[in-house]
N, C-alpha and C positions, 0 to 999 in steps of 0.2 A: 301318490308321489306325494299328495296334498298341493300340488299347483292347479289353481284354475287355467283353461283354456284361454291363450288371448291371441289376437289378432292387431295389426299396425292400422291404424285411420289411416285417411287420406293424407293428412298434413304430416305424416310419419310417425305420429305421437301413438301412444298404446290406447287401444280400445279393450276395456274389461269384457270377458263373457265369450266373444268366439274364439275360435282358433284357425289358424293357418300355419303353413312351413315359413319359415323367414330366409326367403331367398333359396339359392338351390342348393341340393346335396352336397356335401363335401367330402373330405378324409383327410385326416391330420397327417402332417408331415412331422419326422421327429429325428432326432439321432439316438443311437443308445448302442451299450452293448450286447452282443449277439455271440452266444457261443464262448462266452470267455474274451473275446477279441472286440476291439471298437470298431462299430460296424461302418460307421457314416449314416449317409442318408437312409432311413427306415420310414415306413409310414404304414397307414390303416389300409392293407391289401386286400381284406375281404370286409370292411367295416366302413358305413358314410354316414353321417350327421343328416338326418334328413327333415328336422323340427327343432325348434325351440319353443320351450312354453313356461311362461311364466304367471304369476298371480296379482304381483303389486307393483310391477315396472321394475323391481329390483331383484326378484329370485327368480331365477330360470333354471331349466335343465335343459340339456338338450339329450333329444331321442335318437338313438340310432339302430341301424339296421346292420347284423353280421351275420355274413355269407349270402351266397347266391348273386354276389354281385363282383366285379372287379373296379379298381380304382388305378390311377397312374402308378400307385405302388405296390401293386402286385407281383411286379418283379416275374413276368410270365406264368403266373401260376393261375389255377383256374376261380378264386374267389370263394369256394365253397366251405362251408362247414359240417365236419360229418355229423352225424346225431349224436354220436357219442359225446364228442367233446360241445356241443351244444346243450345237452343235458348237464353235464358236469359242470358248465360254466353257471347256469340257470342256476342250478343246486348251492352251489358255492357263494354265487352271489346273494341268493336268500337267506343261506346260513350266517353269513357275514353280516347283513342286514339284519336279521334277528337279535345278532349279539352285541350290535351296537356299533359294528365298524364303520366308517364311511366310506362308500363306494359306490360304484354303480349298481342300480337297481334293476333286477329281472322285470319286464312289462309283459313278455309274450315269447312262446316258443311255437315255433309252428314246423310241421314236418312237410319235407318238401319230397316232389316224385322223383327226382333227380340223384345221380349217382356221382361220386366221386373217387377217385383212383388214387391211395396213399401206398406208396412200396409195393407194386404190383397188387393190391386187393383193393376191391370195390366196396365201397360204403353205401349208404343211403345219408341224405342229406338234410339239413334243416336250415331256418332261420330263427334266428334271437333278436328280440327286440329289447334293448334296453335304454336306461334313463339314467344322468349324471349329471353332475352341478356343473361339469367341465370335462370335455374329453383331454384336454392337454395334460401333457403328460412332461416331466423333469427333461427330457430328452428335447422337447417341444422347445423349449428355451433356451436351449444349448446350439440347435440346429442353426 
């Protein structure tokens, strides 16, 4: 990512060189169109920002975990990410980065021993770690 780890000093300023999550994990809330219709309030149902990192006090990245957790926006679903979807997202993000498209960056992919059922089919699951300049979406500003 090109970012050094950081932590907050006791006086609230930045102290270079070590690292720590900033605050508690959170999920983004946003509005948007889903299936061609304005869906109103949506949100990250299986993804949470777990840390922020920076190198110079101005350049930050959000570190997110996707899959294996539920959030207030899960809408009653299990919050799991199928391995197939996780691998596709990891490869697509790596490709977009390689061709110079600014997007989130894949950091790690871990296969989980749990399963998820989608349309009566059981699938193995995974957890994807990704980092980005901001998890905000256009719908975040409209919500």
